[in-house]
C-alpha positions as CSV (number, residue, x, y, z in Angstrom):
1,M,75.2,45.1,-13.4
2,V,71.8,44.6,-11.6
3,N,70.7,47.5,-9.4
4,V,69.4,46.3,-6.1
5,G,67.1,48.3,-3.8
6,I,67.0,47.4,-0.1
7,Y,63.7,48.0,1.7
8,G,64.0,47.9,5.5
9,A,67.6,49.1,5.4
10,T,67.7,50.2,9.0
11,G,66.8,46.7,10.3
12,R,69.3,44.1,11.5
13,V,69.3,42.1,8.2
14,G,69.0,45.3,6.1
15,K,72.3,46.6,7.5
16,L,74.0,43.3,6.7
17,L,72.6,43.3,3.2
18,I,74.3,46.7,2.6
19,E,77.6,45.2,3.7
20,D,77.3,41.9,1.9
21,L,76.4,43.6,-1.4
22,V,79.7,45.5,-1.5
23,P,81.9,42.7,-2.8
24,E,79.3,41.4,-5.3
25,E,80.4,41.6,-9.0
26,T,77.0,41.3,-10.7
27,L,74.8,43.2,-8.1
28,K,75.1,46.8,-7.1
29,L,73.3,48.6,-4.3
30,S,71.4,51.4,-6.1
31,S,68.8,52.6,-3.5
32,V,67.7,52.2,0.1
33,Y,64.3,53.0,1.5
34,V,64.4,54.5,5.0
35,R,61.6,56.0,7.1
36,N,63.9,57.5,9.7
37,T,67.7,58.0,9.8
38,L,70.2,55.5,8.4
39,E,73.5,55.3,10.4
40,T,75.3,53.1,7.9
41,S,77.9,54.1,5.3
42,L,76.7,53.6,1.7
43,P,78.5,53.3,-1.7
44,E,78.7,56.6,-3.5
45,G,75.7,57.4,-5.6
46,T,73.2,55.3,-3.6
47,L,69.8,56.8,-3.5
48,V,68.5,57.2,0.1
49,T,64.8,58.0,0.1
50,N,61.5,57.7,2.0
51,D,59.6,58.0,-1.3
52,V,58.6,54.4,-2.2
53,D,57.9,55.2,-5.8
54,A,61.3,56.8,-6.3
55,F,62.9,53.9,-4.5
56,V,61.2,51.4,-6.9
57,A,62.1,53.4,-10.0
58,A,65.8,53.3,-9.0
59,S,65.8,49.5,-8.6
60,D,66.0,46.6,-11.0
61,I,65.2,44.1,-8.1
62,I,64.2,44.7,-4.5
63,I,65.1,42.9,-1.4
64,D,62.6,43.4,1.5
65,F,63.3,42.7,5.1
66,S,60.9,45.1,6.8
67,L,57.7,44.8,9.0
68,P,54.3,43.9,7.6
69,E,52.9,47.4,7.9
70,A,55.9,48.7,6.0
71,A,55.8,46.0,3.3
72,Q,52.2,46.8,2.3
73,P,53.0,50.2,0.6
74,L,55.9,48.6,-1.2
75,L,53.7,45.9,-2.6
76,E,51.2,48.4,-3.7
77,A,53.9,50.5,-5.4
78,L,55.2,47.4,-7.1
79,L,51.8,46.6,-8.5
80,K,51.9,49.9,-10.3
81,T,55.6,49.5,-11.4
82,P,56.4,45.8,-11.4
83,K,59.9,44.7,-10.4
84,P,61.3,41.4,-9.1
85,L,61.0,41.1,-5.4
86,V,62.8,39.0,-2.8
87,S,60.8,39.2,0.4
88,G,61.9,37.9,3.8
89,T,59.3,39.8,5.8
90,T,57.4,37.6,8.2
91,G,54.0,38.0,9.9
92,L,52.2,39.2,6.7
93,N,48.4,39.2,7.1
94,V,45.9,37.7,4.5
95,H,45.6,41.0,2.6
96,Q,49.3,41.5,2.3
97,L,49.9,37.9,1.2
98,N,47.2,38.4,-1.4
99,L,49.1,41.5,-2.7
100,L,52.2,39.4,-2.8
101,K,50.4,36.7,-4.9
102,E,48.9,39.4,-7.2
103,L,52.4,40.8,-7.8
104,S,53.7,37.4,-8.7
105,G,51.3,37.5,-11.7
106,V,53.2,40.3,-13.3
107,A,56.7,39.9,-11.8
108,P,58.9,37.2,-10.3
109,V,58.5,37.1,-6.5
110,L,60.5,35.0,-4.1
111,Y,58.9,34.8,-0.6
112,A,60.7,32.9,2.1
113,T,60.2,33.1,5.9
114,N,63.9,32.0,6.2
115,M,66.6,32.5,3.5
116,S,69.1,29.9,4.8
117,L,70.1,26.8,2.9
118,G,69.8,24.7,6.1
119,V,66.2,25.7,6.8
120,A,65.3,25.0,3.1
121,L,66.7,21.5,3.5
122,L,65.1,21.1,7.0
123,N,61.6,21.7,5.4
124,K,62.2,18.9,3.0
125,L,63.3,16.6,5.8
126,V,60.4,17.5,7.9
127,N,58.0,16.7,5.1
128,L,59.6,13.3,4.5
129,A,59.7,12.5,8.2
130,S,56.1,13.5,8.7
131,K,55.0,11.3,5.8
132,T,57.2,8.3,6.8
133,L,56.7,8.4,10.6
134,E,53.0,7.8,10.6
135,G,51.5,7.9,14.1
136,F,54.4,9.9,15.6
137,D,53.4,13.1,17.5
138,I,54.8,16.3,16.0
139,E,56.0,19.1,18.2
140,I,57.8,22.2,17.0
141,V,59.7,24.6,19.3
142,E,61.3,27.9,18.1
143,M,63.6,30.2,20.0
144,H,64.5,33.8,19.1
145,H,66.0,37.0,20.6
146,R,63.9,39.1,22.9
147,H,63.3,41.8,20.3
148,K,61.4,39.5,17.7
149,K,57.9,40.9,17.2
150,D,56.0,38.0,15.6
151,A,55.3,34.7,17.3
152,P,55.4,31.9,16.3
153,S,58.1,32.7,13.8
154,G,57.4,32.5,10.1
155,T,60.0,29.8,9.9
156,A,58.2,27.7,12.5
157,L,54.9,28.1,10.7
158,T,56.5,27.1,7.4
159,L,57.9,24.0,9.1
160,A,54.5,23.2,10.4
161,E,53.1,23.5,6.9
162,S,55.7,21.1,5.7
163,A,54.7,18.6,8.4
164,A,51.0,19.0,7.7
165,A,51.5,18.6,4.0
166,G,53.4,15.3,4.6
167,R,50.2,13.9,6.2
168,E,47.8,15.7,3.9
169,L,46.4,17.7,6.8
170,D,45.0,21.2,6.9
171,L,47.3,23.0,9.3
172,D,44.7,25.5,10.3
173,K,42.6,22.7,11.7
174,V,45.4,20.8,13.6
175,R,47.8,23.5,14.8
176,V,48.1,24.2,18.5
177,S,50.1,27.2,19.7
178,G,49.8,26.9,23.4
179,R,48.7,24.6,26.2
180,N,47.3,25.7,29.6
181,G,45.1,24.1,32.1
182,N,42.9,21.0,31.7
183,I,42.9,20.6,27.9
184,G,42.6,16.8,27.7
185,E,44.8,14.3,25.9
186,R,46.9,15.2,22.9
187,T,45.1,14.3,19.6
188,G,46.8,12.2,17.0
189,D,46.8,14.8,14.2
190,E,47.8,17.7,16.5
191,I,50.9,19.7,15.3
192,A,52.1,22.0,18.1
193,V,54.1,25.2,17.5
194,M,55.7,26.8,20.6
195,A,57.6,30.0,20.8
196,L,60.4,31.0,23.3
197,R,61.9,34.5,23.5
198,G,65.1,35.6,25.3
199,G,68.5,37.1,25.0
200,D,70.2,37.5,21.6
201,I,69.3,34.1,20.1
202,V,69.5,34.6,16.3
203,G,67.2,31.6,15.7
204,R,66.8,27.9,16.7
205,H,64.1,25.6,15.4
206,T,63.5,22.0,16.6
207,V,60.9,19.7,15.0
208,G,60.4,16.6,17.0
209,F,58.6,13.3,16.0
210,Y,57.7,11.4,19.2
211,N,56.4,7.8,19.6
212,D,56.3,5.2,22.3
213,G,59.8,4.0,22.9
214,E,61.6,6.3,20.5
215,F,61.8,9.9,19.1
216,I,63.6,11.9,16.4
217,E,64.4,15.6,16.6
218,L,65.5,17.7,13.6
219,N,67.3,20.9,14.6
220,H,68.5,24.0,12.8
221,T,70.4,26.8,14.6
222,A,71.4,30.1,13.0
223,T,74.5,31.6,14.6
224,S,74.7,34.7,12.4
225,R,72.2,36.9,10.6
226,N,74.6,36.9,7.6
227,T,73.0,33.5,6.9
228,F,69.8,35.4,5.9
229,S,71.4,38.3,4.1
230,K,73.7,36.1,2.0
231,G,70.8,33.8,1.3
232,A,68.7,36.7,0.1
233,I,71.5,38.0,-2.2
234,R,71.8,34.5,-3.7
235,A,68.0,34.5,-4.2
236,A,68.2,37.9,-5.9
237,K,70.8,36.7,-8.4
238,W,68.6,33.7,-9.3
239,L,65.3,35.5,-9.3
240,H,66.4,38.3,-11.7
241,T,66.4,35.9,-14.7
242,Q,63.1,34.1,-13.8
243,P,59.7,34.7,-15.4
244,S,56.7,36.0,-13.4
245,G,55.6,33.7,-10.6
246,L,55.7,33.0,-6.9
247,Y,58.9,31.2,-5.9
248,S,60.3,29.7,-2.7
249,I,63.9,29.5,-1.5
250,A,63.7,25.8,-2.3
251,D,63.1,26.7,-6.0
252,C,66.2,28.9,-5.9
253,L,68.3,26.1,-4.4
254,G,67.0,23.4,-6.6
255,L,65.4,21.5,-3.8
């Protein structure tokens, strides 16, 4: 039985992870890290703590769905006591991403801005379409609930990276995240990423390829957050047996 620690247990996905781990036969919830109160029932014997070192010590593998400022002390603790990590925390800054990469040198790390099978496949399709549809304009629109804190979403940025890679472009040089006023004509290499927020939308991403006379749009819509929690659990099962390294959800799914 593999002991799983959930970091960010009071969040939307964290609560679902607790529920979805219950029926698992090879994984067991061993510890949860909480900074405030946790209003969720837990299996008997589960460690509830705000001591990150104690949390890490009680876990064979950790699943993190927290905020960037909370993820940093976890990464620092894991560098002292390496354990496998599945991270779905988006909005990480350069320093936090570097910590993630450093950890992957001593432990297996799977980092994904979206844990769903559909989005993993969508990234592959976007890369292929970008490469094949030379000259088509690329526009990405993402929609999320009103409470989402980062924009654009990590998933949208990953899709933009897939599109840029298909054309061997540096995304930092071609990405546009807003248009206002007299900005001139659209450039050929431009990849636009636009964010919409409202209501309780779990997540919707559209990648469009537009040309004179025709266009193609690739869409993915998440209707339940269990898509992310179950995807993370699947990733944890796979990652536990892998050597040190930095992995993606596509690696886990064999894509």
